[in-house]
C-alpha positions in Angstrom: 26.8 -8.4 -3.7 26.6 -5.5 -1.3 22.9 -4.6 -0.4 21.8 -0.9 -0.8 22.7 1.0 2.4 21.4 4.4 3.6 17.5 5.2 4.3 15.1 5.4 1.5 15.3 9.3 1.0 19.0 8.8 0.7 18.8 6.1 -1.7 16.0 8.3 -4.1 18.6 11.3 -4.0 21.4 9.5 -5.3 19.4 7.8 -8.0 17.9 10.9 -8.9 21.4 12.5 -8.9 22.6 10.0 -11.6 21.7 10.7 -15.3 23.2 7.7 -16.5 21.3 5.8 -14.5 17.7 7.3 -16.1 19.3 6.5 -19.3 19.9 2.8 -18.8 16.4 2.5 -16.8 14.5 4.0 -19.9 16.3 2.0 -22.2 15.2 -1.1 -21.1 11.9 -0.1 -19.2 10.9 1.8 -22.3 11.6 -1.3 -24.8 9.6 -3.9 -22.5 6.8 -1.4 -22.5 6.5 -1.2 -26.3 6.8 -5.0 -26.8 4.4 -5.8 -24.3 2.1 -3.5 -26.1 2.4 -4.7 -28.9 2.1 -8.6 -28.1 -1.2 -7.5 -26.0 -2.6 -5.9 -28.9 -1.9 -9.0 -31.2 -3.8 -11.3 -28.8 -7.5 -10.3 -29.0 -8.0 -13.2 -26.0 -5.6 -11.3 -23.7 -8.0 -9.8 -21.1 -10.1 -13.2 -21.0 -6.7 -15.3 -20.4 -5.9 -12.9 -17.8 -9.6 -13.2 -15.9 -8.6 -17.1 -16.1 -5.1 -16.6 -14.8 -6.3 -15.0 -11.8 -9.3 -17.7 -11.2 -6.4 -20.5 -11.8 -4.1 -18.6 -8.9 -6.9 -18.2 -6.5 -8.1 -21.6 -6.9 -4.6 -22.7 -5.7 -4.5 -20.2 -3.1 -7.7 -21.4 -1.6 -6.6 -25.0 -1.9 -2.9 -24.7 -0.7 -2.7 -27.6 1.5 -4.2 -30.1 -1.3 -1.9 -28.6 -3.6 1.1 -28.8 -1.5 1.1 -32.4 -0.4 -0.2 -33.7 -4.2 3.2 -31.8 -5.4 5.2 -33.6 -3.0 3.6 -36.9 -3.1 4.0 -36.9 -7.1 7.8 -35.0 -6.9 8.7 -38.0 -4.6 7.4 -40.5 -6.7 9.5 -39.2 -9.5 12.6 -39.6 -7.3 12.8 -36.1 -6.4 13.7 -35.2 -2.5 11.5 -32.6 -1.0 12.1 -30.0 1.7 10.2 -27.7 3.4 11.8 -24.4 4.5 9.7 -22.2 7.1 11.6 -18.9 6.4 14.9 -17.8 4.7 17.1 -19.0 7.0 16.0 -22.3 7.1 16.2 -22.2 3.2 19.7 -21.0 3.2 20.5 -23.7 5.7 19.2 -26.5 3.8 20.9 -25.7 0.4 24.0 -25.1 2.2 24.1 -28.2 3.6 23.2 -30.0 0.8 26.0 -28.5 -1.5 28.4 -29.4 1.3 27.1 -32.6 1.9 27.8 -33.4 -1.8 31.5 -32.7 -1.6 31.5 -30.0 -4.1 32.9 -27.0 -4.0 31.6 -25.1 -7.7 27.9 -24.1 -7.7 26.4 -22.5 -10.7 23.1 -20.8 -10.3 20.5 -19.8 -12.6 18.6 -16.6 -12.0 16.0 -16.7 -9.1 14.3 -14.4 -7.2 13.6 -16.5 -4.7 17.3 -16.9 -3.9 17.7 -13.3 -4.0 15.0 -12.8 -1.4 16.1 -15.7 1.1 20.0 -14.2 0.7 21.0 -17.2 -0.9 24.2 -15.9 -2.7 25.6 -14.7 0.6 25.0 -17.9 2.1 26.6 -19.7 -0.5 29.7 -17.5 -0.5 29.7 -17.5 3.7 30.2 -21.3 3.1 33.2 -21.0 1.2 31.5 -22.4 -2.0 32.7 -21.1 -5.6 29.3 -19.5 -6.8 28.8 -18.3 -10.3 25.8 -16.4 -11.9 24.9 -17.9 -15.0 22.3 -15.6 -16.4 24.4 -13.2 -18.6 22.4 -10.1 -16.6 23.3 -11.6 -13.3 27.0 -12.4 -14.3 27.3 -8.7 -15.2 26.1 -7.6 -12.0 28.0 -10.4 -9.7 30.9 -8.7 -11.7 29.9 -5.5 -10.6 29.1 -6.5 -7.1 25.7 -5.1 -7.0 22.2 -6.7 -6.6 19.8 -6.9 -9.1 17.7 -4.0 -10.1 14.7 -5.4 -11.8 13.4 -9.1 -11.6 13.4 -9.7 -15.1 16.4 -7.9 -16.4 18.6 -7.4 -13.2 21.4 -5.1 -14.6 18.9 -2.9 -16.2 21.0 -0.2 -14.4 24.0 -0.9 -16.3 24.5 0.8 -19.5 26.2 -1.3 -22.3 29.1 0.8 -22.2 29.7 0.0 -18.6 29.3 -3.9 -19.3 32.3 -3.3 -21.9 34.4 -1.9 -19.2 33.4 -4.8 -16.7 34.3 -7.4 -19.2 37.8 -5.5 -20.1 38.5 -6.0 -16.4 37.4 -9.4 -15.4 37.1 -11.7 -18.7 40.8 -12.7 -19.7 39.8 -13.4 -23.3 37.6 -10.4 -24.0 38.8 -8.4 -27.1 37.6 -4.8 -25.6 34.8 -4.4 -27.9 31.6 -2.9 -26.8 29.9 -4.5 -29.6 27.2 -6.5 -27.9 27.6 -9.8 -30.0 31.2 -9.8 -28.9 30.5 -9.0 -25.2 28.1 -11.9 -25.4 30.7 -14.4 -27.0 33.1 -13.3 -24.3 30.7 -14.3 -21.6 29.4 -17.4 -23.2 33.6 -18.6 -23.2 34.1 -17.7 -19.8 30.7 -19.4 -18.1 30.9 -22.3 -20.5 34.2 -23.1 -18.5 32.1 -22.8 -15.0 29.4 -25.2 -16.6 31.4 -27.7 -16.8 33.3 -27.3 -13.3 30.2 -27.5 -11.7 29.1 -29.9 -8.9 26.1 -28.5 -8.1 23.3 -26.5 -10.5 21.1 -24.5 -8.5 17.5 -23.0 -10.2 14.2 -21.6 -9.0 11.2 -22.4 -10.8 8.7 -20.6 -12.4 5.6 -23.1 -11.9 5.6 -26.5 -9.6 3.3 -28.5 -11.3 1.0 -30.4 -8.6 -0.2 -33.5 -10.8 3.2 -34.4 -12.2 5.4 -33.3 -9.3 7.5 -31.3 -12.1 9.2 -27.7 -12.3 9.1 -25.5 -14.7 12.1 -23.2 -16.0 11.6 -20.4 -18.2 14.3 -18.5 -19.4 15.7 -17.0 -22.9 19.6 -17.9 -22.9 19.7 -21.9 -22.1 21.6 -21.2 -19.0 19.1 -22.8 -16.6 19.5 -25.8 -19.2 23.1 -25.9 -18.7 23.1 -25.5 -14.8 20.3 -27.9 -14.5 21.6 -30.5 -16.2 25.1 -30.8 -16.2 25.8 -30.9 -12.5 25.5 -34.1 -10.8 23.0 -32.3 -8.2 20.1 -30.3 -9.1 18.7 -28.0 -6.5 15.2 -25.9 -7.0 14.2 -23.4 -4.6 10.8 -22.1 -5.1 8.1 -20.1 -3.3 5.2 -22.1 -2.5 2.6 -19.9 -4.4 4.2 -21.0 -7.8 2.1 -24.1 -7.8 -0.4 -24.7 -10.6 -2.7 -27.9 -10.6 -1.6 -29.5 -14.3 0.5 -28.8 -17.1 -2.3 -27.4 -19.0 -2.7 -24.7 -16.2 1.2 -23.9 -16.3 0.9 -23.3 -20.0 -2.2 -21.1 -19.8 -0.2 -18.9 -17.3 2.9 -19.4 -19.5 1.2 -17.3 -22.3 0.4 -14.4 -20.0 3.9 -14.2 -18.3 5.9 -14.4 -21.2 4.0 -11.3 -23.3 3.8 -9.0 -19.9 7.6 -9.8 -19.2 9.3 -9.6 -22.7 6.6 -9.0 -25.4 7.3 -12.5 -27.0 4.8 -15.5 -27.4 7.3 -17.9 -25.8 10.6 -17.9 -24.4 13.5 -19.4 -26.2 13.5 -22.2 -23.7 10.7 -23.4 -21.5 11.7 -26.6 -19.7 9.9 -29.0 -17.7 12.2 -31.1 -15.0 11.0 -34.2 -13.5 13.1 -35.9 -10.6 16.9 -36.9 -11.2 18.5 -38.8 -14.3 16.9 -42.0 -15.1 18.8 -45.2 -16.5 18.9 -44.7 -19.8 18.7 -40.6 -19.7 21.5 -39.4 -21.4 22.1 -36.5 -19.2 20.7 -34.8 -16.0 21.1 -34.7 -12.9 21.9 -37.9 -10.6 20.4 -36.4 -7.3 17.4 -33.9 -7.6 16.2 -32.0 -4.6 13.1 -29.2 -4.1 13.4 -27.0 -1.3 9.7 -25.1 -0.8 9.8 -21.7 0.9 7.3 -20.3 3.0 8.8 -17.0 4.4 5.6 -15.4 5.1 3.5 -16.5 2.4 1.0 -18.3 4.9 1.1 -14.8 7.0 -0.2 -12.9 4.1 -2.5 -15.4 3.2 -4.0 -14.8 7.1 -3.6 -10.7 6.8 -5.7 -10.4 3.9 -2.9 -10.0 1.2 -3.6 -13.3 -0.9 -4.2 -11.8 -4.1 -0.2 -11.0 -4.0 0.3 -14.4 -4.2 -0.8 -14.6 -7.8 2.0 -12.7 -8.9 4.1 -14.2 -12.0 7.2 -12.4 -11.5 6.6 -11.0 -14.9 8.1 -7.2 -14.0 5.3 -5.5 -16.0 4.0 -3.4 -13.0 7.5 -1.8 -12.5 8.1 -1.5 -16.1 5.1 0.9 -16.4 5.9 2.6 -13.1 6.4 6.1 -13.1 8.5 6.0 -9.6 10.5 3.0 -10.4 11.6 4.5 -13.9 13.2 7.5 -12.1 14.7 5.8 -9.4 15.6 2.3 -10.7 15.5 -0.8 -8.2 18.3 -0.5 -5.7 16.5 2.7 -4.2 14.0 0.1 -2.8 16.2 -1.3 -0.6 15.2 -5.1 -0.9 14.7 -7.8 -3.4 11.9 -6.7 -5.2 11.7 -3.3 -6.4 8.8 -1.2 -7.9 4.7 -1.4 -7.1 5.1 -5.4 -6.2 8.3 -4.9 -4.4 6.3 -2.3 -2.3 3.7 -4.6 -1.2 5.8 -7.3 -0.6 9.0 -5.8 0.8 7.0 -4.8 4.1 6.4 -8.6 4.4 9.8 -9.9 4.1 11.5 -7.0 6.3 8.3 -5.8 8.6 6.4 -2.7 7.7 8.3 -0.4 10.6 11.7 -0.4 8.4 9.8 -0.2 5.2 6.7 2.1 5.5 8.5 4.2 2.9 7.7 2.2 0.1 4.5 2.0 0.3 4.0 5.8 0.6 6.3 6.1 -2.4 3.5 5.8 -4.9 1.4 7.7 -7.1 -1.6 5.4 -7.0 -2.2 6.0 -10.8 -3.0 2.6 -11.2 -1.0 1.6 -14.3 0.5 -1.2 -12.1 -2.9 -3.1 -12.1 -3.8 -2.4 -15.5 -1.0 -3.8 -16.6 -0.6 -6.8 -14.4 -1.1 -10.1 -16.2 -3.3 -11.8 -13.2 -5.2 -8.5 -11.9 -3.6 -7.7 -8.5 -5.1 -4.8 -6.9 -1.7 -3.3 -6.2 -2.9 0.4 -5.4 -5.5 -1.3 -3.1 -2.6 -3.4 -0.9 -0.7 -0.8 -1.2 -3.5 1.6 0.7 -3.8 -1.5 3.0 -0.3 -0.7 4.2 -0.5 3.0 4.0 -3.2 2.7 6.5 -1.9 0.2 8.9 1.2 2.4 9.0 -1.0 5.3 10.2 -2.9 3.3 12.7 0.5 1.8 14.4 1.8 5.1 14.8 4.9 4.7 12.4 4.4 7.7 10.2 6.6 10.7 11.7 5.3 13.2 13.7 6.2 15.9 11.5 3.7 13.9 8.8 0.8 13.0 11.3 0.9 16.8 12.3 0.9 18.5 8.8 -1.9 15.8 8.0 -3.9 16.9 11.2 -3.5 20.5 10.2 -4.3 19.8 6.7 -7.6 17.5 7.8 -8.8 20.7 10.2 -8.5 23.3 7.4 -9.8 21.0 4.6 -13.0 20.2 7.0 -13.6 24.0 7.1 -14.3 25.2 3.4 -14.2 28.8 4.7 -11.1 28.7 6.1 -9.6 26.3 3.0 -10.9 29.1 0.5 -9.5 32.0 2.6 -5.6 30.0 2.9 -5.5 29.8 -0.8 -6.7 33.1 -1.6 -3.6 33.9 0.8 -1.3 31.3 -0.9 -1.8 31.7 -4.2 0.2 34.6 -5.1 2.9 34.2 -2.6 3.6 30.8 -4.1 3.4 32.6 -7.8 5.8 35.0 -6.5 8.6 32.2 -7.2 7.6 31.5 -10.4 9.0 32.3 -14.0 7.4 31.3 -17.4 5.2 29.2 -15.7 7.3 26.9 -13.7 9.0 27.3 -10.1 12.3 26.1 -9.9 13.0 26.8 -6.3 10.6 27.6 -3.2 10.7 27.3 0.5 9.5 24.7 1.9 9.0 22.5 -1.6 12.8 21.2 -1.8 11.5 17.6 -1.8 10.2 18.3 -4.6 12.0 21.1 -6.7 15.6 19.6 -5.7 15.0 17.5 -8.9 12.2 18.9 -11.0 10.4 21.9 -11.6 6.9 22.9 -9.9 4.3 23.9 -11.9 3.2 27.4 -11.4 -0.7 27.8 -10.1 -3.1 29.8 -11.9 -3.6 33.2 -10.3 -7.3 32.0 -8.9 -8.2 29.1 -7.4 -10.3 26.4 -9.2 -13.2 26.9 -7.1 -13.1 31.1 -8.1 -12.6 30.2 -12.0 -15.9 27.6 -11.5 -17.9 30.3 -9.7 -16.9 32.7 -12.6 -17.5 30.0 -15.1 -21.2 29.7 -13.6 -21.7 33.5 -13.6 -20.8 33.6 -16.8 -22.9 30.8 -18.2 -25.9 32.7 -16.6 -25.5 35.7 -18.6 
């Protein structure tokens, strides 16, 4: 997979110039929004469950050491082997070593955002291993050579017609049909061969259950079960924030995760894996490895971003984000797009390289209103903006402009004078209530029209209204 290239502004410009992208994104996110709304409407206790879920996550965050030790102890007792990775490189090194030590060459992988975060697909290929993504959407983007553009629907940026063309090129048994059931059947035939040939299966984990040492996977296709039970080795990669105290707590969070992600009550497949195959088991791996990854999570605790560790990776925030829906996921340049990505990516790649992301937000609050664990995303984004300003990362042009704006805004008489002169000049560029082109406004008008301002300022209109009210 090739990572997005260019600056943030360049990636955004490319996305906005692609009409097919907007169609594909609205198909996916629009459907997700409608299904989520129906699911929430049908569950009267959604808000109470949301409050409880946030409390569960906060409790674990406040007691990480206890639950990490409990999980490790119970996982080891089940026969699993537990590995600890401080960062992305360690995580990849551990997984690659386990794969190579097994003597196997064929690796199947169920969708895992943690794997994308640490660059695991690239590491497996660099080690000479044959990697196959088994989630249907991940299979599509592997054929396309693209990174994921959504954390639930990785191929959200690819329209059905484009998928049909990919399958025509890569599936030797494809019937050249763009009918969805026919394409799914084609993918199933191709992937079944890979499932049967796999030596190692790699999955993520939606939850790490402390009191049993089990991991939970949540999917709708069954590919995770084929990935984790057929190969002789199962490797789990999971961030330490996936911890929950018990199975009961996992199920409580699961009800919110699925409704927020897909609008369903439950996914088709919710599976708890606990240790390797036992003597009388009919299937399962002979080795079961769990790689627990920090990769900046404890740093987030120390730097006041603990609330972000509540995240269930449901994708609701991006489905409702007016920016994400216009530019798609690749414009963000990291594994995690949308509002949650704009908070997480600066932690992973550094603020200096990603300061544009927190600024690419209208702060309208939709993301927080739909978050199943009530993460204050706008507040966290403002925190990154404040830090970027304090550390002098904003461009000099921006700092100078805001300094001038602050100077004028702090002097009401000067501000009113400026507005009085500016309004008629700006209106000269308007036509039928809209401005298509205007000097110094190219960043806006290159992709959309700017509304023509009224003839008088708000303060002038307000003064006239007050004067009229007194008569």
